[in-house]
ZAMARGU-4260 file (C-alpha; in steps of 0.2 Angstrom, whole numbers, plus 5000, padded with zeros to 4 digits):
<rodrens>
0) 4674/4891/4951 | 4680/4874/4946 | 4696/4872/4936 | 4695/4859/4922 | 4710/4849/4919
5) 4718/4851/4901 | 4725/4838/4892 | 4743/4834/4896 | 4754/4836/4880 | 4766/4822/4877
10) 4783/4826/4871 | 4785/4821/4852 | 4800/4821/4842 | 4796/4826/4824 | 4803/4813/4812
15) 4796/4820/4796 | 4813/4826/4791 | 4823/4811/4796 | 4823/4804/4778 | 4829/4821/4771
20) 4843/4821/4784 | 4848/4803/4780 | 4848/4807/4761 | 4860/4822/4764 | 4872/4812/4775
25) 4873/4798/4761 | 4876/4811/4748 | 4889/4820/4759 | 4899/4803/4762 | 4898/4799/4744
30) 4905/4815/4739 | 4919/4816/4752 | 4925/4798/4749 | 4941/4797/4741 | 4942/4784/4727
35) 4959/4775/4724 | 4963/4765/4709 | 4976/4755/4718 | 4977/4750/4736 | 4992/4738/4734
40) 5004/4741/4749 | 5022/4742/4745 | 5037/4749/4754 | 5042/4764/4744 | 5060/4770/4742
45) 5064/4785/4752 | 5068/4802/4743 | 5078/4816/4751 | 5073/4829/4738 | 5065/4844/4745
50) 5052/4847/4731 | 5036/4837/4732 | 5024/4834/4717 | 5007/4828/4719 | 5001/4813/4708
55) 4989/4820/4695 | 4972/4813/4696 | 4969/4798/4683 | 4987/4795/4681 | 4991/4778/4674
60) 5000/4766/4687 | 5012/4752/4685 | 5015/4743/4702 | 5029/4732/4705 | 5028/4722/4721
65) 5043/4714/4731 | 5038/4696/4725 | 5039/4702/4706 | 5021/4703/4703 | 5017/4718/4691
70) 5000/4727/4691 | 4994/4740/4679 | 4980/4753/4679 | 4975/4766/4667 | 4970/4778/4681
75) 4951/4774/4679 | 4949/4756/4682 | 4956/4745/4696 | 4974/4738/4694 | 4975/4721/4686
80) 4989/4709/4685 | 5000/4710/4669 | 5015/4701/4662 | 5031/4710/4661 | 5030/4708/4642
85) 5012/4715/4641 | 5016/4732/4649 | 5021/4740/4633 | 5004/4735/4626 | 4995/4743/4640
90) 5006/4759/4640 | 5003/4761/4621 | 4984/4760/4623 | 4986/4774/4637 | 4996/4785/4625
95) 4984/4783/4611 | 4970/4789/4622 | 4980/4804/4629 | 4998/4806/4624 | 5002/4817/4639
100) 4995/4805/4652 | 5007/4804/4666 | 5013/4786/4671 | 5018/4783/4689 | 5029/4769/4694
105) 5025/4762/4711 | 5039/4750/4715 | 5044/4742/4732 | 5061/4747/4738 | 5067/4729/4739
110) 5063/4725/4720 | 5079/4721/4710 | 5083/4735/4698 | 5084/4723/4684 | 5065/4721/4684
115) 5062/4740/4686 | 5074/4742/4671 | 5064/4730/4660 | 5048/4738/4665 | 5055/4755/4660
120) 5061/4749/4644 | 5044/4742/4640 | 5036/4759/4645 | 5049/4769/4635 | 5045/4758/4619
125) 5027/4762/4621 | 5031/4781/4619 | 5028/4787/4637 | 5036/4804/4639 | 5028/4809/4656
130) 5035/4796/4669 | 5036/4798/4687 | 5042/4787/4702 | 5032/4786/4718 | 5044/4788/4733
135) 5042/4791/4752 | 5047/4808/4758 | 5063/4805/4768 | 5070/4814/4783 | 5087/4821/4783
</rodrens>
């Protein structure tokens, strides 16, 4: 009896579902990406307080850099350069939209306090009641 040779099957990698896998990976990375309104690097002052509070999502930010540059963000859009005198205008528009919106001051530790005091006066005049300072957790 003669044995007939059968076809040799070649190894094939199924690629039909590759598009589905790529789509799922794209969706996963889009969902897991953290969106930051402000990426300005400043050296934060240290705090020795034991209690830690998280920054509430969509909080408004006022960033004061070491060279005196001031940026402001409503928590939704990117931070933009502002003049010291215009901070009250921005803060009052934030308060009109949401009177309880937290405003976070992110100031460099080397900024002169006179500038921070001027910014605080502008923010207080705008009617902000929920004000927080961003600090670095210090070690004791």
